[in-house]
VEXSE-700732 format. One record per residue: residue in one letter; x, y, z of N, C-alpha, C in turn. Coordinates in steps of 0.001 Angstrom, whole numbers, plus 500000, padded with zeros to 6 digits. Atoms other than C-alpha are relative to their C-alpha. Layout:
% VEXSE-700732
aXYZXYZXYZ;...
This chain:
% VEXSE-700732
m500263498570499913227991052094864780501051500801499208;k499064499176500751229521054751862576500740500939500936;k499186499099499197232360056673864094499841501433499508;k500128498596500351231886060420864180501376500584499696;k498735499355500353234584062445862468500288501126500984;s499632498979499026236466064604864942500139501353499319;l499921498643500546236304068384864422501436500408499676;p498609499631500341240111068870864630500482499343498707;g499610500684501232240562066277861884499429500665498766;i500646499321501130238056068013859609500664501340499729;v499345498691500146239660071410860266501371499837499353;y498668500255500550243092069963859490499927499706498502;i500163500339501420241876068515856162499636501245499192;v500404498773500688240195071813855210501195500933499815;i498818499130500078243389073765855984500974499486498945;c499095500598501001245463071343853882499501500269498584;f500550499753501331243093071683850926500098501469499619;l499873498570500275243068075476851229501444500354499649;f498581499731500230246870075537851385500425499536498611;l499623500564501295247104073393848246499294500681498826;y500802499587501140244291074764846091499670501490499954;l500298498571500010243777078399847152500945500780499087;p499111499293500937246928079631845323499642499747498533;i500393500325501369245754077812842169498747500800499621;f501238499260500250242304079416842472500284501487499793;v499636498581500126243842082887842949500683500256498660;t499314499871501291246089082362839914499001500036498856;m501010500039501058243079081482837765499175501282499971;i500782498754499942241155084555838964500793501159499392;f499201498870500453244024086973838287500442499859498542;s499723500115501431244502085549834793498992500799499187;f501026499190500666241338087535833954500042501455500477;n499870498634499495242582090757835602500299500960498850;s499819499021501078242465093864833416501249500851500168;s498776499231499768245644095337834954501175499057500233;k498801500803499773249219094146835514500177499604501462;s499868500288498574248703094012839274499769498519500283;l500136501386499590249200090588840810499350499873501378;t500605500007498666247535091595844090498625500661500041;k501271499277500001244570093835843137499252499707498700;f500816500329501173241771092723840817499259501255499554;s500559498737500485240789095738838673498754499821499153;g501143500237500862238230094140836363500234498800499096;f499917501193500833237466091249834044500516500357498610;s499455499786501333239479091014830832500680498728499499;l499320501128500636240838088428828372501301500438499319;m498844499432500685243781090625827362501250499130500160;w498793500794499768246394088309828917499960498697499211;y500115501177500857245044085317826995500292500358498547;q499685499532501348245190087335823765501497500202499832;e498549499783500056248765088334824569500750498669500018;l499376501319499913249592084736825414500035499315498634;f500076500695501285248404083327822080500692500762498870;s499293499220501025250075086143820141501507500014500235;d498571500051499678253466085499821796500611498762499349;a499398501113500750255519083361819405500918499155500876;e499070500731499138258056082405822086499252499016500900;i500794500867499121255389081008824415499373498863499198;m500593501042500831253653079115821599501040498959499592;s498911500932500316257005077612820625500313499113501197;a499737500770498783257548076542824248498909498960500245;v501110500950499858254100074915824344500186498825499040;y499751501055500991254933072997821160501112499062500470;v498876500811499513258256071826822625499564499123501170;s500426500756498818256666070757825934499080498839499623;v500972501034500364253791068844824326500661498890499187;t499370501024500843255882067081821671501022499174500777;i499020500721499172258682066210824107499288499044500945;a500742500839499055256148064895826634499383498792499307;l500629501109500727254299062780824039501032498980499519;l498979500911500524257426061339822425500691499231501115;s499310500667498893259191060616825710499078499013500710;t500966500909499375256003059037827124499860498715499194;v500151501183500860255566056706824141501253499130500055;i498746500766500040259243055688823986500301499373501355;s499695500526498661259698055314827759499001498913500401;t500989501038499696256457053296828005500361498693499306;i499580501206500725257658050867825337501222499374500654;l498772500506499378261117050565826913499726499437501401;g500283500429498634259784050314830471499174498739500066;t500841501200500027257099047742829637500798498785499551;a499174501113500485259546045593827665500994499553501079;t499059500338498931262046045775830530499307499257501136;a500742500646498911259424044864833145499626498564499644;i500344501358500435258271041852831099501243499123499945;g498756500753500065261883040782830501500534499623501368;l499525500292498634262676041003834215499334498757500578;s500733501143499442260014038395834988500588498665499547;k499412501231500524261980035841832950501429499768500488;n498614500111499531265320036420834719500080499382501396;k499772500556498669266845034950837856499773501069501070;k500320499089498908266062036470841244501119500998500248;v498860499110499745269571037907841675500047501120498973;i499983498990501065269420039690838306498824500962500154;k501172499146499786265890040978839049500287501055501063;e499740499076498894266938042521842368501057501025499619;l498938499084500418270080044021840830499451501087499080;i500541499031500965268209045673837953498993500927500669;i500975499157499295265395046913840215500712501043500858;n499232499043499182267932048498842581500665501053499130;i499407499028500925269722050108839635498927500948499468;n501116499186500505266347051325838336499537501033501031;n500446499078498948265591052956841704500945501182500197;i499024498922499800268747055096841609499549501309499356;p500455498730500591267429057684839082498763500580500684;i501209499513499333264134057884841000500345500708501307;m499609499413498715265809058601844347501043501099499845;n498951499012500239268561060718842803499406501402499894;p500499498627500157268067064514843176500066500436498542;d500060499561501397267079066168839894501246500785499593;i498849499170500340270009068567840057501213499135499680;v498888500913500263272494065669840190499823499324498640;t500289500606501295270789063930837253500222500997498872;a499855498962501025270740067204835311501469500267499692;i498571499737500206274451067879835830500668498806499324;g499437501199500604275309064272834980499688499906498511;l500380500052501413273355064399831697500674501118499204;m499344498886500683274814067797830834501462499652499695;i498606500402500200278366066460831313500099498894498948;l500007501097500979277495063325829316499868500532498579;f500192499450501343276209065290826327501192500837499557;s498831499181500342279164067667826491501195499124499651;s498864500890500258281708064828826649499847499257498681;l500251500665501285280036063121823661499907501000498853;k500042498916500982280051066496821863498679500008499216;i501340499929500590276307066312821242499469501417500188;e500498498625499921274884069727820436498690500041500783;k501175499931499134272365070692823104498842500681499279;g501187499453500633268830071355821935498826499072500205;y501219500810499907265597069514821222500313498531500244;m499696501425499902267194066070820840500565499638501373;t499441500297498678269196066256824078498923500067501079;m501100499923499038266073067329825971499135498753499917;l500805501206500185264125064414824477500696498784500609;l499250501132499449266864061901825378500014500048501526;a499992499852498543267044063293828914498659499615500606;h501339500315499495263274063010829386499713498505499923;i500166501456500111263268059430828123500756499292501114;s499153500658498995266079058555830543499407500070501399;f500544499930498632264278059807833668498538499555500086;c501375500500499974260753058720832627499939498471500020;t500019501465500109261622055079831869500010499298501357;p500038500678498693262425054106835507498639500049500679;y501329499902499404258984055350836604499026499038499334;v500857500960500702257296053230833929500298498585500485;i499617501331499504259256050157835042499419499765501388;t500518500107498637258250050817838652498490499785500009;s501461500137500067254559051048837628499572498663499406;v500411501196500740254462048038835289500473498713500674;y499411501244499488256720045518837063499142499286501048;p500857500713499040254393044795840037498850499247499331;k501072500691500726251603043916837572500527498747499300;v499404501158500676253914041626835605500327498907501006;r499611500972498970255138039956838797498798499242500545;s501205500657499474251551039170839846499373499020499011;l500562500897501001250850037277836598500491498570500200;d499586501394500034250947033511836292501064499849498910;p498933500102501002254290032792834528499705499027498871;n500328501002501025252651029980832556498954500478498991;l501043499510500900250086032191830813500476500057498553;a499487499885501372252268032913827779500228498624499388;n499758501356500509253289029280827448498686499307499650;a501307500609500266249648028180827665499400500545498705;a500522499389501224248681030667824928500711499436498769;m499249500536501146251458029381822653499695498526499775;d500407501400500153250445025767823348498677499880499255;l501306500001500674246994026692822049500079500547498573;g499825499594501394248472027943818777500382501448499783;a499635498584500154249331031588819482501496500143499755;t498586499683500195252607033036818236500486500798501212;p499509499195498874254905034779820765499444501423500011;w500552498653500059253676038195819526498519500019500373;q501421500079499638250029037125819804499819499771501487;a500056500232498553250658035846823321500291501285500764;l499637498744499338252190039215824161498854500996499988;y500992498922500051249501041587822883498565499543500229;k501357500480499736246463039323823391499817499451501415;v500092500594498659247318037828826797500719500858501038;i499193499317498990250131039635828619499618501468500141;l500273498555499938249475043278827710498619500333500574;p501301499700499378245714043196828519499990499768501513;m499969500299498570246550041719831932500744501071500808;i499198499000499284249024044506832798499660501422499543;k500335498693500567247209047411831099499846501091501065;d500146498999498939246456049136834437501358500578500386;g498650499525499678250165049312835257500579500846498887;i499517499226501146250973050541831742499340501372499976;f500734498731499999248264053213831968500526500929501097;a499440499187498912249630054405835329501383500525499617;g498685499571500449253130054510833838499924501103498962;v500183498963501025251894056558830865499674501341500645;l500378498752499330250230059156833101501164500591500785;l498877499532499196253250059359835394501109500557499112;a498934499550500903255738059658832514499632501330499344;f500422498758500647253698062358830751500056501171500981;t499999498935498994253284064358833959501421500413500360;m498614499697499650256980064091834877500692500777498886;s499363499333501130258061065144831385499457501413499801;f500628498706500255255578067993830952500348501011501086;d499788499126498849256354069393834407501472500287500273;d498582499913499638260146069069834366500600501368499674;f499282498741500206262295072171834769501510499824500170;v498577500037499655265647071366836396500817499293498919;i499241500768500995266840068669833974499921500676498636;s500168499337501300265410070489830938500880501240499904;y499228498761499992267178073703831927501483499737499752;f498575500307500111270588072011832066500372499342498670;v499647500762501202270369069932828874499534500673498707;t500496499341501202268726072397826481501012501009499463;g499136499019500642270327074865824112499391500454498689;n500447499493501307269969076729820788498607500625500059;g501287499319499881266963078656822115498813499094500197;v501103500942499771264893075504822743499555500103501451;k500532499822498650262656076141825759498653499293500107;n501330500552499741259740074299827301499225500966500896;i500853499098499220256903075789829345500636500350501341;s499402499758498681258753075406832662501087501060499934;i498925499012500151261734077392831405499424501383499707;i500651498720500299259467080105829982499394500605501259;v500604499511498750257585080368833290501081500512500943;y498880499550499155260905080624835154500501501369499549;n499539498700500510261996083485832887498978501095500265;m501048499009499749258630085219833391499999500491501442;t500036499624498581259034085226837177501019501092500327;k498983498974499743262001087616836860499445501404499810;r500636498705500190259625090406835869498481499830500148;t501449500063499840255969091277836446499341499773498641;n500627500349501272254143089512833631498767499138500273;p501235500756499710250494088507834204499687498910498988;t500223501063500993250666086336831071500268498634500617;i499686501261499320252116083697833381498751499407500651;n501251500483499399248705083492835100499113499323498954;a500801500584501073246943082825831792500582498656499563;l499340501246500388249502080178830842499783498917501057;s500198500952498906249231078520834265498562499496500046;t501419500391499992245425078506834063499713498968498917;i500216500949501100245468076741830693500613498651500333;v499337501257499614247943074149831985499175499269501052;i500821500599498951245773073565835068498744499354499404;l501214500529500627242651073096832923500293498748499183;v499611501190500783244464070657830603500216498803500917;i499746501079499046245620068616833597498692499482500590;m501293500405499460242088068607835032499230499138498999;v500687500786501042240667067353831714500618498608499885;l499315501295500085243303064596831550499644499111501191;l500356500773498809242512063530835117498567499486499920;i501394500425500146238791063432834383499904498848499007;i500002501067501002239396061346831259500587498721500577;a499322501169499432241762059043833150499121499259500997;n500874500645499022239101058377835783498672499543499407;v501310500313500561235959058346833639500074498863498989;v499900501004501067237136056242830669500091498575500551;p499963501368499463238153053156832740498677499573500627;a501283500337499382234859053322834670498952499662498939;v500947500267501086232844053480831423500292498658499352;m499621501270500619234807050566829951499603498813500874;k500395501076499087234185048449833056498498499765499956;k501456500138500073230446049174832868499579499291498717;r500329500650501276230374048155829207500349498520500039;q499613501404499881232236044942830014499000499216500841;k500995500666499170229684044132832712498678499837499262;r501271500054500723226744044927830445500022498947498896;g499874500987501072228105042599827734499452498635500381;p500540501299499571227534039305829617498527500049500373;e501403499876499614224216040595831011499109500037498749;a500788499918501242223001041409827480499910498617499327;e500003501339500588224024037947826243499040499065500723;q500923500830499229222124036280829075498553500373499711;a501357499561500286219049038412828331499523499492498644;v500355500489501326219150037389824668499688498506500042;k500214501434499883219427033716825602498658499694500633;v501288500206499328216454034003827939498849500323499057;
């Protein structure tokens, strides 16, 4: 028999969803407001989107956020995946030591990491700007990639690579034809997590940037000091981009699985 859902449980879930998504919905509505009011909707208008795209500072911040997020995601994914694969070949003591060290940046408060990186760059006399922000993002994204990929690597048969090389594959062929396809789900999760962490970061970026280099988070923080409805338009675009990425992330794997299933079925139909 199916268990009936209790009314208090349903009410609790509805309240949680309203608490999480109602502010986002209100922000999107007021991005089309014809006045500067953040509490009263005066009429429909696209003026704040026009002002957004004509603001050179905001467009520069979007460029910085997107490029930093893409570069740090690619680099941290390569470093994290290589580290996770390398860990599987080490002794148990070394594995546990490195995993525990890897967990420190994840559990460490962002403000502590930000101050530490700021002091590091200052002591090395590295001029703060785009490069320091990129290095900082790579440093805090890589541990998340390792955490996502390592469980997949650990679940693999350790003899797979050796078997592939016994059959004539080179070490590189064994890597990208056998190992990487087997751990692609973990890599994909690491990519999404790294991109989201980088694109959304404020605290660390604020402490390690300089020379007028700002990302979206810093621009939004500066906008909150004064009444500026452009922030609603910017937030709406970011929300829509994230929604599109989530849809792609969920739809593409499902489509690929269906195609993989249809392949053998089509071959059997041809044989028949």
